C-alpha positions as CSV (number, residue, x, y, z in Angstrom):
1,M,0.0,0.0,0.0
2,Q,0.9,3.7,-0.2
3,I,1.0,5.6,3.1
4,G,2.0,9.1,4.2
5,I,3.7,9.5,7.6
6,V,3.5,12.9,9.3
7,G,6.0,13.1,12.2
8,L,9.4,11.5,12.0
9,G,10.4,11.4,15.6
10,R,11.7,8.2,17.3
11,M,8.4,6.4,16.7
12,G,7.3,7.8,13.4
13,M,10.7,7.4,11.6
14,N,11.0,3.8,12.7
15,M,7.5,3.0,11.7
16,A,8.1,4.5,8.3
17,R,11.3,2.3,8.0
18,R,9.4,-0.8,9.0
19,L,6.7,-0.1,6.4
20,K,9.2,0.5,3.7
21,A,11.1,-2.7,4.6
22,G,7.7,-4.5,4.3
23,G,7.2,-3.4,0.7
24,H,4.9,-0.4,1.2
25,S,5.4,3.0,-0.6
26,V,6.1,5.6,2.1
27,A,5.9,9.3,1.7
28,A,7.3,11.2,4.7
29,F,6.8,14.7,6.1
30,N,8.2,16.4,9.2
31,D,8.1,20.0,10.4
32,T,11.9,20.1,10.3
33,P,13.3,19.4,6.8
34,D,16.4,17.6,8.0
35,K,14.2,14.6,9.1
36,T,12.4,14.6,5.7
37,R,15.8,14.6,3.9
38,E,16.9,11.7,6.1
39,A,13.8,9.8,5.0
40,E,14.6,10.6,1.4
41,E,18.1,9.3,1.8
42,E,16.6,6.0,3.0
43,G,14.5,5.6,-0.2
44,M,11.2,7.2,0.9
45,I,9.4,9.9,-0.9
46,G,10.2,13.2,0.8
47,A,7.4,15.7,1.2
48,Y,8.2,19.2,2.4
49,S,4.5,20.3,2.9
50,L,1.2,18.6,3.6
51,K,0.1,19.5,0.1
52,A,3.2,17.8,-1.3
53,L,2.5,14.8,0.8
54,A,-1.1,14.5,-0.5
55,G,0.2,15.0,-4.0
56,A,2.6,12.0,-3.6
57,L,-0.3,9.6,-2.7
58,K,-2.9,8.0,-4.9
59,R,-6.6,8.1,-3.8
60,P,-7.9,7.0,-1.5
61,R,-5.0,8.4,0.4
62,L,-3.8,7.1,3.8
63,V,-2.0,9.6,6.1
64,W,-0.7,8.4,9.5
65,L,0.0,11.0,12.2
66,M,2.8,10.3,14.7
67,I,3.0,13.6,16.5
68,P,2.5,14.9,20.1
69,A,-1.1,14.8,21.5
70,G,-3.2,17.9,21.7
71,S,-3.0,21.0,19.5
72,P,-0.3,19.6,17.2
73,V,-2.8,16.9,16.1
74,D,-5.6,19.4,15.6
75,K,-3.3,21.7,13.6
76,A,-2.1,18.8,11.4
77,I,-5.7,17.6,10.8
78,E,-6.8,21.2,9.9
79,G,-4.0,21.4,7.4
80,L,-4.9,18.0,5.9
81,K,-8.5,18.9,5.5
82,G,-7.4,21.5,2.9
83,V,-5.5,18.9,0.8
84,L,-7.3,15.6,1.3
85,E,-10.6,14.6,-0.4
86,E,-13.7,12.5,0.2
87,G,-12.8,8.9,1.0
88,D,-9.2,9.6,2.2
89,I,-8.1,8.3,5.6
90,I,-6.4,10.0,8.5
91,V,-4.9,7.9,11.3
92,D,-3.9,9.4,14.7
93,G,-1.2,7.0,16.1
94,G,-0.1,9.3,18.9
95,N,-1.0,9.2,22.6
96,S,-4.2,11.3,22.2
97,F,-7.1,11.5,24.7
98,Y,-9.9,9.2,23.5
99,K,-12.6,12.0,23.7
100,D,-10.4,14.1,21.3
101,A,-10.5,11.2,18.9
102,I,-14.3,11.1,19.0
103,R,-14.4,14.9,18.4
104,R,-12.0,14.7,15.5
105,S,-13.8,11.8,13.9
106,D,-17.1,13.7,14.1
107,G,-15.4,16.8,12.7
108,L,-14.1,15.1,9.6
109,K,-17.4,13.6,8.7
110,T,-18.6,16.8,7.0
111,G,-15.8,16.4,4.5
112,K,-16.4,12.7,4.3
113,I,-12.8,12.0,5.4
114,H,-12.4,8.9,7.4
115,F,-10.6,8.9,10.8
116,L,-9.0,6.1,12.8
117,D,-7.5,6.4,16.3
118,I,-4.8,3.8,16.7
119,G,-2.9,3.5,20.0
120,V,0.7,2.3,19.4
121,S,2.9,0.5,21.9
122,G,6.4,-0.7,21.3
123,G,8.7,2.2,21.8
124,V,12.1,2.3,20.2
125,W,12.1,-1.5,19.9
126,G,9.1,-1.5,17.5
127,L,11.3,-1.3,14.4
128,K,12.8,-4.7,15.2
129,V,10.0,-6.6,17.0
130,G,6.9,-4.8,15.7
131,Y,4.3,-2.5,17.3
132,C,1.2,-3.4,19.3
133,L,-1.7,-1.6,17.6
134,M,-5.1,-0.8,19.2
135,A,-7.6,0.6,16.7
136,G,-10.9,2.6,16.9
137,G,-13.1,3.9,14.1
138,E,-15.2,2.5,11.3
139,R,-14.7,-1.3,10.9
140,A,-14.6,-1.1,7.1
141,V,-11.9,1.6,7.1
142,Y,-9.9,-0.5,9.6
143,D,-10.2,-3.5,7.3
144,S,-9.1,-1.5,4.3
145,I,-5.7,-0.6,5.9
146,E,-5.1,-4.1,7.4
147,P,-2.0,-4.7,5.1
148,V,-0.3,-1.8,6.8
149,L,-1.3,-2.9,10.3
150,K,0.0,-6.4,9.5
151,T,3.4,-5.1,8.5
152,L,3.7,-2.8,11.5
153,A,2.7,-5.4,14.1
154,P,4.1,-8.8,15.2
155,P,1.8,-11.8,14.7
156,E,-1.6,-11.2,16.4
157,G,-0.3,-7.8,17.4
158,Y,-3.2,-5.6,16.2
159,L,-6.8,-5.4,17.1
160,Y,-10.0,-3.6,16.2
161,C,-11.4,-2.3,19.5
162,G,-14.6,-0.6,18.5
163,P,-15.9,2.8,17.2
164,A,-14.2,6.2,17.4
165,G,-12.1,6.6,20.5
166,A,-11.9,2.9,21.4
167,G,-8.3,2.5,20.2
168,H,-7.0,5.4,22.3
169,F,-9.1,4.4,25.2
170,V,-7.6,0.9,25.2
171,K,-4.1,2.4,24.9
172,M,-4.9,4.7,27.8
173,V,-5.8,1.8,30.0
174,H,-2.7,-0.1,28.8
175,N,-0.5,2.8,29.9
176,G,-2.2,3.0,33.3
177,I,-1.4,-0.7,33.8
178,E,2.1,0.0,32.7
179,Y,2.4,2.7,35.4
180,G,1.4,0.2,38.1
181,M,3.7,-2.5,36.9
182,M,6.7,-0.2,36.8
183,E,6.0,1.1,40.3
184,A,5.7,-2.5,41.7
185,Y,9.1,-3.4,40.2
186,G,10.6,-0.2,41.5
187,E,9.4,-0.8,45.0
188,G,10.4,-4.5,45.0
189,F,14.0,-3.7,43.9
190,E,14.2,-0.9,46.4
191,L,13.4,-3.3,49.2
192,L,16.0,-5.7,47.9
193,K,18.6,-2.9,47.9
194,A,17.7,-1.8,51.5
195,S,17.8,-5.4,52.9
196,R,20.7,-7.2,54.5
197,Y,21.2,-8.9,51.1
198,G,21.4,-5.7,49.2
199,S,25.2,-5.8,48.9
200,T,25.3,-9.5,47.9
201,V,22.4,-10.0,45.5
202,D,23.1,-9.1,41.8
203,F,19.9,-7.2,40.8
204,G,20.5,-7.9,37.1
205,D,20.7,-11.6,37.9
206,V,17.4,-11.3,39.9
207,A,15.7,-9.5,37.0
208,R,16.9,-12.2,34.6
209,L,15.9,-15.0,36.9
210,W,12.3,-13.6,37.3
211,G,12.0,-13.5,33.6
212,K,12.5,-17.3,33.4
213,G,9.1,-18.9,34.2
214,S,8.2,-16.5,37.1
215,V,4.6,-15.2,37.3
216,V,6.0,-11.7,37.4
217,R,8.0,-12.1,34.1
218,S,7.4,-9.4,31.5
219,W,9.2,-7.4,28.8
220,L,9.5,-4.6,31.3
221,L,11.6,-6.9,33.5
222,E,13.8,-7.7,30.5
223,L,14.3,-4.0,30.0
224,L,15.1,-3.5,33.7
225,E,17.7,-6.3,33.5
226,S,19.3,-4.5,30.5
227,A,19.4,-1.2,32.5
228,L,21.0,-2.9,35.5
229,R,23.6,-4.6,33.4
230,K,24.7,-1.2,32.1
231,D,24.6,0.5,35.5
232,P,24.1,-2.0,38.5
233,G,23.3,0.8,41.0
234,L,21.6,3.1,38.5
235,E,23.9,5.7,39.8
236,S,23.9,7.6,36.5
237,I,20.1,8.1,36.6
238,K,18.2,10.7,38.6
239,G,15.0,9.4,40.1
240,Y,12.9,12.0,38.3
241,V,9.9,10.5,36.4
242,E,7.7,12.3,34.0
243,D,4.3,11.2,32.8
244,S,2.9,11.4,29.3
245,G,-0.6,12.2,30.4
246,E,-2.3,8.9,29.8
247,G,-1.9,7.9,33.5
248,R,-3.8,11.1,34.4
249,W,-6.5,10.4,31.9
250,T,-6.9,6.8,33.2
251,V,-7.3,8.1,36.8
252,Q,-9.8,10.8,35.7
253,E,-11.8,8.2,33.8
254,A,-11.8,6.0,36.8
255,I,-13.2,8.8,38.9
256,E,-15.9,9.5,36.3
257,S,-16.8,5.8,36.1
258,G,-16.7,5.2,39.8
259,V,-14.0,2.5,39.4
260,A,-11.4,2.0,42.1
261,L,-7.8,2.1,40.7
262,P,-5.7,2.4,43.9
263,V,-2.5,1.0,42.4
264,I,-2.5,2.9,39.2
265,T,-3.5,6.1,41.0
266,E,-0.7,5.8,43.6
267,S,1.8,5.0,40.8
268,L,0.8,8.3,39.1
269,F,1.2,10.3,42.4
270,R,4.5,8.6,43.0
271,R,5.7,10.1,39.7
272,F,4.6,13.5,40.8
273,R,6.5,13.1,44.1
274,S,9.7,12.1,42.2
275,R,9.9,15.6,40.8
276,Q,10.1,17.2,44.2
277,S,12.6,17.3,47.0
278,D,12.2,18.4,50.6
279,T,8.5,19.0,50.1
280,F,6.3,21.0,52.5
281,T,4.4,17.8,53.3
282,E,7.5,16.1,54.7
283,K,8.4,19.3,56.6
284,V,4.9,19.2,58.2
285,L,5.4,15.5,59.1
286,A,8.8,16.1,60.7
287,A,7.5,19.2,62.6
288,L,4.5,17.2,64.0
289,R,6.7,14.3,65.1
290,N,8.9,16.8,66.9
291,E,6.0,18.6,68.6
292,F,4.1,15.5,69.9
293,G,7.0,13.2,70.5
294,G,10.1,15.3,70.8
295,H,11.6,13.4,67.8
296,A,14.7,15.0,66.3
297,V,14.5,17.1,63.1
298,K,17.2,17.9,60.6
299,A,17.9,21.6,60.1
300,G,16.8,23.1,56.8
301,R,18.0,26.1,54.9
302,K,16.3,29.4,55.8
303,Q,15.1,31.6,52.9
304,G,16.1,35.3,52.6
């Protein structure tokens, strides 16, 4: 098939490469021309505008967005509305909020342009092992682009999840679960490190061991083993953890739905805490322990 890729970052460029290697004709556009030139050098069709991208594709055109969630997606779709025609297809493969996907799908119906929201998981490893794809939108449109999905994903690695928004909703929940799993691994290895065996147990060996038949085995554990082999004490890494937004959306959806998500919610809050040091909360706790029990406090720095 022919496909246009908009957004040639770490994910978008590797997806374009995987599609080209799979025999598809790929036209590529990025806001920064150097990335487009890089794609050209690798045998793709370079497009230096959305109009040029549309011109490089035969109808019905398929354009796949791999750009940051929010206004960049709306801006790209608005630009594409001026160059695409009835029957063409736009795919949002970024980490967008599922309600935005519903809105965008409805907004494109007036021009009879189809829209699919496809959550993508696989990170930088996707080029080699494939991407897990979670799709929402019209079933017939999903079926029409299946050759592309089959190339991008490993065997049985793509799924039609339902109408508009379903793909990004499933991806949102996926990322919420990921938050909880990562937090559990982090806490477990922190306990190992703090124990009497912390200086004798090889954490990389433990991660590898648990990946061999254990009920807690996962790809995340394999990645943790890789990180521990490079830096056994993780001394080169600061414990500052960002969140992409999908964990927040998961918790917000849980509140709206009245569903208890204590583990995922706490894992999100733990990420917030990682970005702070010597917080006022801890100051209050220390002061209270000193007031009611005479417990010692450590001196802080006065301001001014």
